[in-house]
C-alpha positions in Angstrom: 0.0 0.0 0.0 2.8 2.4 0.8 4.4 2.0 -2.6 1.0 2.7 -4.3 0.5 5.8 -2.1 4.0 7.1 -2.8 3.4 6.8 -6.6 0.0 8.5 -6.2 1.3 11.5 -4.3 4.3 12.0 -6.5 4.3 15.6 -7.7 6.6 18.6 -7.8 4.7 20.1 -4.8 5.0 17.0 -2.6 8.4 15.8 -3.8 10.1 16.7 -0.5 7.3 15.3 1.7 6.2 12.3 -0.4 7.0 9.8 2.3 5.1 11.8 4.9 2.0 12.1 2.8 2.1 8.5 1.6 2.2 7.4 5.3 -0.8 9.7 6.1 -2.8 8.2 3.2 -2.0 4.6 4.1 -2.9 5.2 7.8 -6.2 6.9 6.8 -7.2 4.0 4.6 -6.2 1.4 7.2 -8.3 3.2 9.8 -11.4 2.4 7.7 -10.9 -1.2 8.7 -12.1 -2.6 5.4 -15.2 -0.6 5.0 -14.0 0.9 1.7 -16.0 4.1 2.3 -13.4 6.6 1.1 -15.9 9.5 1.7 -15.2 9.0 5.4 -11.7 10.5 4.8 -11.8 14.3 4.7 -9.0 16.7 4.0 -9.2 20.0 5.8 -7.0 22.8 4.3 -5.7 25.4 6.7 -3.7 28.4 5.6 -0.2 28.9 7.1 2.3 26.4 8.3 4.2 24.0 6.1 3.4 20.7 4.5 5.2 18.7 7.3 2.7 20.2 9.8 0.0 18.0 8.2 -1.3 15.2 10.4 -4.0 12.5 10.6 -6.5 12.9 13.4 -9.3 10.7 14.5 -12.9 11.9 14.7 -14.1 15.4 13.7 -12.2 18.7 13.7 -14.3 21.7 14.2 -12.9 25.2 13.5 -14.8 27.3 16.0 -14.3 30.9 16.9 -15.6 32.1 20.2 -17.9 35.1 19.8 -17.6 38.2 21.9 
């Protein structure tokens, strides 16, 4: 699976972080435990930071701002 993921994420943008993103992709698919529902995997884009800051988290991530 890792070799397939590394081939899939091969691009000029991810060249330096190919291994990191391939590991994230494989871990995300393995967490599905055979369900095959790839729609359960969501990518949330956040401005700022670098590509290496990307991580896989379990559950839901809510971007909430506290009102004044």
